[in-house]
Structure formats: C-alpha cells, structure tokens
C-alpha positions in Angstrom: -82.8 11.0 28.6 -85.4 13.3 29.9 -87.6 12.2 27.5 -87.2 8.6 28.1 -90.7 7.0 29.4 -88.6 3.8 31.4 -86.3 6.2 33.1 -89.7 8.2 34.2 -91.2 5.0 34.9 -88.2 4.0 37.4 -88.1 7.9 39.0 -92.0 7.6 40.0 -91.5 4.0 41.1 -88.7 4.7 43.5 -90.8 7.7 44.7 -93.7 6.0 45.9 -91.7 2.8 47.0 -89.5 4.6 49.0 -92.5 6.7 50.6 -94.3 3.2 51.5 -91.4 1.5 52.9 -88.7 3.8 54.2 -90.6 7.2 55.3 -93.5 5.3 56.2 -91.5 4.3 59.4 -90.4 8.1 61.1 -94.3 9.1 59.6 -96.1 6.3 61.7 -93.3 6.6 65.0 -95.4 8.1 67.2 -99.0 6.4 66.4 -97.1 2.8 67.0 -95.7 4.3 70.0 -99.4 5.0 71.2 -101.3 2.2 69.7 -98.9 -0.6 70.5 -97.3 0.9 73.9 -94.2 0.0 73.2 -91.3 2.8 73.7 -89.9 4.5 71.2 -86.2 3.2 71.6 -88.1 -0.4 71.3 -89.6 0.5 67.8 -87.0 2.2 66.4 -84.9 -0.8 66.9 -86.9 -2.9 64.4 -86.0 -0.1 61.7 -82.7 -0.5 62.9 -82.7 -4.0 62.3 -84.3 -3.4 58.7 -81.4 -1.2 57.6 -79.1 -3.6 58.8 -80.6 -6.2 56.7 -80.6 -4.2 53.7 -76.3 -3.5 54.0 -76.1 -7.2 54.6 -78.3 -8.2 51.5 -77.3 -5.0 49.2 -74.1 -7.2 48.4 -75.8 -10.0 47.0 -78.1 -7.6 45.4 -75.5 -5.8 43.2 -73.9 -9.1 42.6 -77.5 -10.2 41.1 -77.3 -6.9 38.5 -73.8 -7.2 37.6 -74.7 -11.0 36.3 -78.0 -9.0 34.4 -80.8 -10.2 36.7 -81.7 -6.2 37.9 -85.1 -6.7 36.2 -86.6 -9.6 38.5 -84.9 -8.7 41.5 -86.1 -4.9 41.8 -89.6 -5.4 40.8 -89.7 -8.8 42.9 -88.5 -7.0 46.0 -91.1 -4.1 45.7 -93.7 -6.5 45.7 -92.6 -8.4 48.8 -91.8 -5.0 50.6 -96.1 -4.3 49.4 -97.2 -7.4 51.3 -94.8 -6.9 54.2 -95.8 -3.4 54.8 -99.5 -4.8 54.6 -98.6 -7.2 57.6 -97.9 -4.8 59.9 -101.6 -3.8 61.3 -101.8 -7.8 62.1 -98.8 -7.6 64.7 -99.6 -8.5 68.5 -96.2 -8.8 69.5 -92.8 -7.0 69.4 -90.9 -10.1 68.2 -93.4 -10.2 64.8 -92.6 -6.2 64.7 -89.0 -7.1 64.3 -89.1 -9.9 61.9 -91.5 -8.2 59.6 -89.1 -5.3 59.7 -86.2 -7.5 59.0 -87.9 -8.9 56.0 -88.3 -5.6 55.0 -85.1 -4.8 54.8 -84.1 -7.4 52.3 -86.9 -6.0 49.9 -85.2 -2.6 50.9 -81.9 -3.9 49.1 -83.5 -5.3 46.0 -85.8 -2.0 45.2 -84.4 1.3 46.8 -81.7 3.7 45.2 -78.9 1.6 45.5 -80.1 -1.4 43.1 -81.7 1.4 40.9 -78.6 3.1 40.7 -76.5 0.0 40.2 -79.1 -1.0 37.3 -78.7 2.1 35.7 -75.2 2.8 36.0 -74.8 -0.4 34.0 -77.2 0.5 31.5 -76.0 3.8 30.8 -72.4 3.3 31.5 -70.6 5.9 31.0 -73.1 8.0 31.0 -75.2 7.2 34.0 -75.1 10.5 36.0 -78.1 11.8 33.7 -80.6 9.0 34.9 -79.5 9.1 38.1 -80.2 12.6 38.9 -83.4 12.4 36.8 -84.8 9.4 39.5 -83.6 11.0 42.5 -85.5 14.8 41.3 -88.5 12.7 41.2 -88.0 10.6 44.2 -86.9 13.3 46.2 -90.6 14.0 46.9 -91.4 10.8 48.6 -91.2 12.2 51.7 -93.1 15.1 50.6 -95.9 12.3 49.5 -95.5 10.4 52.7 -95.9 12.8 55.5 -98.8 14.7 54.7 -100.8 11.7 53.0 -100.2 9.5 55.9 -100.9 12.2 58.5 -104.5 12.9 56.2 -105.4 9.1 56.3 -104.6 8.2 59.6 -106.5 11.2 61.0 -109.6 10.7 58.9 -109.6 6.7 59.4 -106.7 5.1 61.0 -103.0 4.2 60.8 -103.9 0.5 59.8 -106.0 2.3 56.6 -102.6 4.6 55.7 -100.7 1.4 55.7 -102.7 -0.5 53.6 -102.8 2.6 51.4 -99.0 2.7 50.4 -99.1 -1.1 50.3 -101.7 -0.5 47.5 -99.6 2.2 45.9 -96.4 0.5 45.5 -98.4 -2.9 44.1 -101.0 -1.1 42.0 -98.6 1.5 40.7 -94.6 0.8 41.5 -94.4 -2.6 40.8 -95.7 -2.5 37.0 -93.6 0.7 36.7 -90.5 -1.3 37.9 -91.4 -4.1 35.4 -91.8 -1.3 32.5 -88.7 0.5 33.4 -86.1 -2.6 33.9 -87.1 -3.2 30.6 -84.2 -0.9 29.4 -82.0 -2.8 27.1 -78.6 -3.3 29.0 -75.4 -2.3 26.9 -73.4 -5.3 29.1 -75.6 -8.2 28.8 -72.2 -9.7 27.0 -70.2 -9.6 30.0 -72.7 -10.9 32.5 -71.8 -14.5 32.2 -68.2 -13.3 32.6 -68.5 -11.6 35.6 -70.6 -14.6 37.3 -67.5 -16.5 37.0 -65.3 -14.2 38.9 -65.5 -14.9 42.6 -66.9 -12.0 44.5 -64.2 -12.1 47.1 -62.2 -11.5 44.2 -63.9 -8.5 43.4 -64.1 -7.3 47.1 -60.6 -8.3 48.5 -58.6 -5.5 46.6 -61.5 -2.8 47.6 -61.3 -3.7 50.9 -57.4 -2.9 50.8 -57.9 0.4 49.4 -57.3 3.2 51.3 -59.7 5.7 49.4 -62.5 3.1 50.3 -62.1 3.4 54.1 -62.5 6.7 53.5 -65.1 7.0 51.3 -67.0 4.4 53.6 -66.4 6.6 56.9 -67.6 9.9 54.7 -70.7 8.2 53.6 -71.7 6.6 56.9 -71.4 10.3 58.5 -73.8 11.5 55.6 -76.2 8.7 56.2 -76.1 8.6 59.6 -76.4 12.4 59.8 -79.8 12.2 57.6 -81.3 9.1 59.7 -80.4 10.4 63.5 -82.5 13.6 62.4 -85.2 12.1 60.1 -86.1 8.8 62.0 -86.8 11.4 64.9 -87.9 14.4 62.8 -91.3 15.4 64.3 -90.2 14.4 68.3 -87.3 16.4 67.5 -88.7 19.4 65.9 -91.2 19.4 68.8 -88.1 19.8 71.1 -87.4 22.5 69.9 -90.6 24.3 70.5 -92.1 23.9 66.5 -95.8 23.2 66.4 -97.0 20.2 65.3 -98.6 21.6 62.4 -95.3 23.6 61.4 -93.1 20.0 62.5 -95.4 18.3 59.8 -94.6 21.0 57.1 -91.2 20.7 57.8 -91.1 17.1 57.4 -93.2 16.7 54.4 -90.6 19.6 52.6 -87.4 18.2 53.3 -87.8 15.8 50.4 -88.5 19.0 48.6 -85.4 20.2 49.3 -83.7 17.4 48.3 -85.1 18.0 44.7 -84.0 21.8 44.8 -80.6 20.2 45.7 -80.5 18.1 42.8 -81.6 21.1 40.6 -78.9 23.1 41.8 -76.5 20.5 41.0 -77.7 20.0 36.9 -75.6 23.3 35.9 -73.0 22.9 38.4 -72.0 19.3 37.5 -70.0 20.1 34.1 -68.0 23.0 35.7 -67.6 21.9 39.2 -66.0 17.9 40.4 -68.5 15.9 42.0 -65.8 15.3 45.3 -66.3 19.2 45.9 -69.5 19.4 45.6 -70.2 16.3 48.2 -67.7 18.0 50.1 -70.2 21.2 50.5 -73.0 19.1 51.0 -71.5 17.4 54.3 -70.6 20.9 55.6 -74.2 21.7 54.6 -75.5 18.9 56.8 -73.4 20.5 59.6 -74.8 23.7 58.9 -78.4 22.3 59.1 -78.1 21.0 62.6 -76.9 24.3 64.1 -80.3 25.7 62.6 -82.2 23.0 63.7 -80.7 23.9 67.4 -82.7 27.1 66.9 -85.7 26.3 64.6 -88.5 27.0 67.2 -87.0 30.8 67.7 -87.9 31.6 63.9 -89.8 30.4 60.8 -86.6 31.5 58.4 -84.5 29.8 60.8 -86.6 26.6 60.3 -86.4 27.2 56.5 -82.7 27.4 56.8 -82.7 24.0 58.3 -84.9 22.4 55.8 -83.1 23.6 53.2 -79.7 22.7 54.4 -80.6 19.4 55.6 -82.8 18.3 52.8 -80.5 19.7 49.8 -77.2 18.6 51.4 -78.9 15.1 51.5 -80.6 15.5 47.9 -77.1 15.8 46.8 -75.3 12.8 48.5 -77.6 10.6 46.7 -76.6 11.5 43.6 -73.0 12.4 44.5 -72.3 8.8 46.3 -72.2 6.5 43.1 -70.6 8.9 41.0 -68.1 9.5 43.2 -67.4 6.1 44.1 -67.1 5.0 40.4 -64.8 8.3 39.9 -62.2 7.0 42.9 -62.6 3.5 42.9 -63.7 2.7 39.1 -66.5 1.4 37.0 -65.5 -2.2 36.3 -67.7 -4.4 38.6 -69.6 -1.5 39.9 -72.6 -3.5 41.0 -70.6 -5.2 43.7 -68.2 -2.6 44.4 -71.0 0.2 44.9 -72.8 -2.3 47.2 -69.6 -2.8 49.4 -69.4 1.0 49.7 -73.0 1.1 50.2 -73.0 -1.1 53.4 -71.3 1.9 55.3 -74.1 4.1 54.0 -76.8 1.8 55.1 -75.0 1.2 58.2 -75.3 4.5 59.0 -78.8 4.6 58.1 -79.5 1.7 60.4 -77.5 2.8 63.2 -79.4 6.4 63.1 -82.6 5.6 64.8 -81.5 3.7 67.5 -78.5 5.9 68.3 -80.7 8.8 68.2 -83.0 7.1 70.8 -80.4 6.2 73.0 -78.4 9.7 72.7 -82.3 11.4 73.2 -82.8 9.0 76.8 -79.2 10.6 77.9 -78.8 14.0 76.9 -81.9 15.0 75.2 -82.4 15.6 71.5 -79.6 18.5 72.2 -76.9 15.9 72.3 -78.4 14.3 69.0 -77.9 17.6 67.3 -74.4 17.9 68.6 -74.0 14.4 67.3 -75.0 15.2 64.0 -73.1 18.6 63.7 -70.1 16.6 64.2 -71.0 13.7 61.8 -70.8 16.2 58.9 -67.5 17.8 59.7 -66.1 14.3 60.0 -67.3 12.9 56.9 -65.8 16.2 55.4 -62.6 15.5 56.4 -62.6 12.0 55.0 -63.9 13.0 51.9 -61.2 15.3 51.3 -58.8 12.7 52.4 -60.0 10.3 49.5 -59.3 13.0 47.1 -55.9 13.4 48.1 -55.4 9.8 48.5 -56.4 9.5 44.7 -54.5 11.9 43.4 -51.1 11.0 44.9 
C-alpha cells in the first residue's frame, strides 16, 4: 500500500485541495475583513453556507461513488473548486461572496475527504483502513502548507495573488493527480448497476431508524463543531489569549502537523486497540486542548499542548469516522451511508464559524472555549453509548 503511486497521488492531491479550498478561508479571514470592510460574522456566514451546501450535496456524491462514478466526480469537483477560488478577487458585493462560497460547497462535497474515503472504501474493501490512513497522513499537512504560504505571498504581493496561486496549484497539480489516482481498479464494479436500481430512500430509511446512527451523528458533529469553531477563528482566537502574531501563525500552521502525529500514533495501535476506544480518547483530547488554549498566552509549552491535542485528536477523527461508521453500521452501500453520517459531521463544520462568531460577539472567546470544551464531553458520551448499543 505504501508503494502504491495512485494512493500517493490521491494523498498529495487532497493536501493541495484542502489547502486551497478549505484552509484558505481561515487563512484569509482577517485580510478579507480589512479589504472588503464586511464584519467578521458576515464573512464566516459565507463559509458556513459552503459547508452546509457540502453536507446537502454529499449524499448525492456518495451515491455517485457507489454507482462507480468516483473518478469523474472527484476530478471535476476539484476543477470547479479551483475556478471558483480564482473568482474571489473579482467580487464587489457580499451576495457575490456568498454565491461563490455556496458553489464551492458543492465542489467540496465532491473532492475533499468524504468522497475520497468512500472511493477508497469501495476500491479496497475490506482493507480500506490503510489507504485512508496514508491519505490523511499526507493531507494533514494542508494547513501547514496553506497558512505560511498564503501569509508570505499576501505580504509579498497581495491576498488576491495568494488566492490565484492556490487556484493554480489545484488546477496544475491536484487535478492531474486526482485523475491518475482515481484510475485504481474498482473491485466492485460488478455491483454498480445493481446499486443504481436500489432507491436512495431504501438505503437511508433503515439507517435513520437506527439509534446507533443518531449517537454516531451527534458524536461526529461534536467532533467537527469543536474543531471548526477553533480553526475558523484560530488567528484572532490565539491573539485573544495573548499569543503574538508570529507565534499564532506558527501554531496555526503546525496543527496540521499535529494531525499527522496523531495518525502516526494510530498506526501501531489500530491492531491492538479498538478504533471506537481510540476515537473516544480523541474526543477527550479535544476538551483537554480547549483547556490549554484558554491559557496558551501564559506559556509556550501550554501553547504546544494545545496544538498537539487539538491537531492530534482531529487527525485521529478523520480516520476513525469512516472506520467506526463501517464497523457499527456495516459496509453495504457504504458511500451513501457514510454520506448520511457525514451530514451531521459536515453540518458541525458548517456551524462552527458562525457559532464561534455569535458566541464571540456575546461572550468573547472565553465563551467559545467553554463551548468547545463541552462539545468534546458530549461527543464522548454519545460515542460510548453507540458502542454499547451495538454490543447489546
């Protein structure tokens, strides 16, 4: 697996695409606030809208992958995302900003982790865990790529040039790699036509009646909401804790590296410890990270603890989610089922920027950190409950 050039291609492509489509928003947030004169809350509504649209579109993307159309979906979505990102410097009104991010949300549904993992699960079933870990190990550096590169280019030239650079990176590097990587032989092409005849409602209906699904949905929503609330406001949040701008840039950049660290720790553990237990520990880690972030300005060591626990826990979750979902809900029609579970996960990401903005406007970033601490505990309770329901 580690020598498979097509899986490596997907890993590098995901890294560039995450950097240019997802992380570009928090990296540019303060610059857009200054340039356009719109409030921070107005801006993050656009990101929230993109993630909501991604959640809504994800079910249909998963269905297309189940039917064997993953290659066209993933590659085409990356092209669309790159083109839309390149249009951001030309907008003049807030509604145009919202429209572009809504469309970017559709592109996200077709080329970020969820469709990639569904594709890998379909191709490598039942051994999809290894390629998923491999992709996330590499793509965990997306934030490490985006924050310093966008900051340097924007300072040297302008935020517009920085945006165009990421668009070119997606079109010139990620898109060809996606096209090559998704040429992997599909072991389940013989079932594509049969799956196409099964109504989507017949797949989703039983899932929605399963209490395990709802526990997983809440747990993963808590995961993503916690991480989104922090990452989408990471620079102003760190500055509110008394962290200098330079150290804030470094911390934001190394959260991605910490995600990779978490996944590396996972490799020797996954054969000995259940993924459900590992995921539960990661949720507890998110709560501990919020405690450290609250005091990050007091010590560089505390700031490092925040980065390690926030990034490491988030890194584990991206691997644990598809694996735990498959273990507890089954692998048949996995693309559609995973997409349904991911609706809650993506809605958590979608709500994070705006929810952080509202809480910040009313209670400051201290209120935000109290919320993120609580979310980790809520997710932990729900995940443990899902495991017990499955065993019973």
